[in-house]
C-alpha positions as YAML, in Angstrom:
chain: A
units: angstrom
residues:
- id: 1
  name: MET
  ca: [9.90, -1.07, 9.97]
- id: 2
  name: ILE
  ca: [10.70, 0.44, 6.72]
- id: 3
  name: SER
  ca: [7.88, 1.38, 3.71]
- id: 4
  name: LEU
  ca: [8.82, 1.83, 0.18]
- id: 5
  name: LEU
  ca: [7.31, 4.17, -2.49]
- id: 6
  name: PHE
  ca: [5.44, 1.27, -4.16]
- id: 7
  name: SER
  ca: [3.67, 4.02, -7.06]
- id: 8
  name: GLY
  ca: [2.54, 7.63, -7.63]
- id: 9
  name: MET
  ca: [0.16, 8.63, -9.22]
- id: 10
  name: ALA
  ca: [-0.06, 12.30, -10.23]
- id: 11
  name: VAL
  ca: [1.32, 14.71, -7.88]
- id: 12
  name: THR
  ca: [-1.73, 14.00, -5.43]
- id: 13
  name: LYS
  ca: [-1.70, 9.91, -4.31]
- id: 14
  name: LEU
  ca: [1.37, 8.12, -3.46]
- id: 15
  name: GLN
  ca: [0.81, 4.34, -2.42]
- id: 16
  name: PHE
  ca: [3.78, 2.72, -0.08]
- id: 17
  name: GLN
  ca: [4.87, -1.00, 0.75]
- id: 18
  name: TRP
  ca: [6.28, -2.25, 3.82]
- id: 19
  name: GLU
  ca: [9.35, -3.67, 3.22]
- id: 20
  name: ASP
  ca: [8.42, -7.01, 4.75]
- id: 21
  name: ASP
  ca: [5.43, -7.13, 2.57]
- id: 22
  name: GLU
  ca: [7.05, -7.20, -0.63]
- id: 23
  name: GLY
  ca: [5.61, -9.33, -3.25]
- id: 24
  name: GLU
  ca: [2.21, -9.03, -1.34]
- id: 25
  name: ASP
  ca: [-1.10, -7.33, -2.62]
- id: 26
  name: CYS
  ca: [-0.55, -5.64, 0.79]
- id: 27
  name: TYR
  ca: [0.09, -1.37, 0.89]
- id: 28
  name: PHE
  ca: [-1.12, 2.24, 2.19]
- id: 29
  name: GLU
  ca: [-2.34, 5.29, 0.19]
- id: 30
  name: MET
  ca: [-1.85, 8.77, 0.61]
- id: 31
  name: ALA
  ca: [-3.66, 11.00, -1.31]
- id: 32
  name: ILE
  ca: [-4.04, 14.42, -1.02]
- id: 33
  name: ARG
  ca: [-7.39, 16.07, -1.49]
- id: 34
  name: ILE
  ca: [-8.18, 20.74, -1.73]
- id: 35
  name: ASP
  ca: [-11.63, 21.71, -1.83]
- id: 36
  name: ASP
  ca: [-12.09, 23.93, -4.61]
- id: 37
  name: LEU
  ca: [-15.07, 25.68, -2.31]
- id: 38
  name: THR
  ca: [-13.54, 26.35, 1.00]
- id: 39
  name: LYS
  ca: [-9.55, 25.62, -0.09]
- id: 40
  name: GLN
  ca: [-9.45, 22.76, 2.97]
- id: 41
  name: VAL
  ca: [-6.88, 20.14, 2.78]
- id: 42
  name: ALA
  ca: [-7.46, 16.87, 3.71]
- id: 43
  name: LEU
  ca: [-5.10, 14.15, 4.00]
- id: 44
  name: ILE
  ca: [-6.87, 11.06, 2.97]
- id: 45
  name: VAL
  ca: [-5.19, 7.17, 4.27]
- id: 46
  name: THR
  ca: [-6.46, 3.80, 2.76]
- id: 47
  name: ASP
  ca: [-4.50, 0.90, 4.17]
- id: 48
  name: PHE
  ca: [-5.00, -2.14, 2.06]
- id: 49
  name: TYR
  ca: [-4.07, -5.06, 4.38]
- id: 50
  name: ASP
  ca: [-5.84, -8.21, 5.48]
- id: 51
  name: ASP
  ca: [-5.80, -7.86, 9.33]
- id: 52
  name: ASP
  ca: [-7.55, -6.75, 12.22]
- id: 53
  name: GLU
  ca: [-9.60, -3.40, 10.68]
- id: 54
  name: ASP
  ca: [-10.05, -2.40, 14.69]
- id: 55
  name: GLU
  ca: [-6.38, -2.58, 15.42]
- id: 56
  name: LEU
  ca: [-5.25, -0.83, 12.19]
- id: 57
  name: LYS
  ca: [-7.81, 1.86, 12.77]
- id: 58
  name: LEU
  ca: [-6.20, 2.57, 16.51]
- id: 59
  name: LEU
  ca: [-2.98, 2.39, 14.66]
- id: 60
  name: TRP
  ca: [-3.48, 5.05, 11.95]
- id: 61
  name: ASP
  ca: [-5.53, 6.98, 14.81]
- id: 62
  name: ASN
  ca: [-2.35, 7.53, 17.16]
- id: 63
  name: ASN
  ca: [-0.42, 8.00, 13.60]
- id: 64
  name: ILE
  ca: [-2.35, 10.87, 12.04]
- id: 65
  name: HIS
  ca: [-2.76, 12.56, 15.75]
- id: 66
  name: LYS
  ca: [1.33, 12.61, 16.53]
- id: 67
  name: LEU
  ca: [1.18, 14.07, 12.97]
- id: 68
  name: LYS
  ca: [-1.38, 16.89, 13.90]
- id: 69
  name: GLN
  ca: [0.76, 17.31, 16.73]
- id: 70
  name: ALA
  ca: [3.85, 18.15, 14.99]
- id: 71
  name: ILE
  ca: [2.75, 20.37, 12.61]
- id: 72
  name: GLY
  ca: [0.39, 22.12, 14.81]
- id: 73
  name: GLY
  ca: [-3.06, 21.02, 13.50]
...
């Protein structure tokens, strides 16, 4: 699957849409938030897709786990 940049807002929030879902209202969004007090950085992933929520949560949990392993987090 290939995702395309759907929309970019400011510098901290991006929306992507899978190529297969083009023309539909299905996309996912990634946002970076930095806590002003602690300076901790959080990646917020929101999936706007009408499908099995448990399956999507497992998919994203696995992908974020792989990302953490890749960056040493």
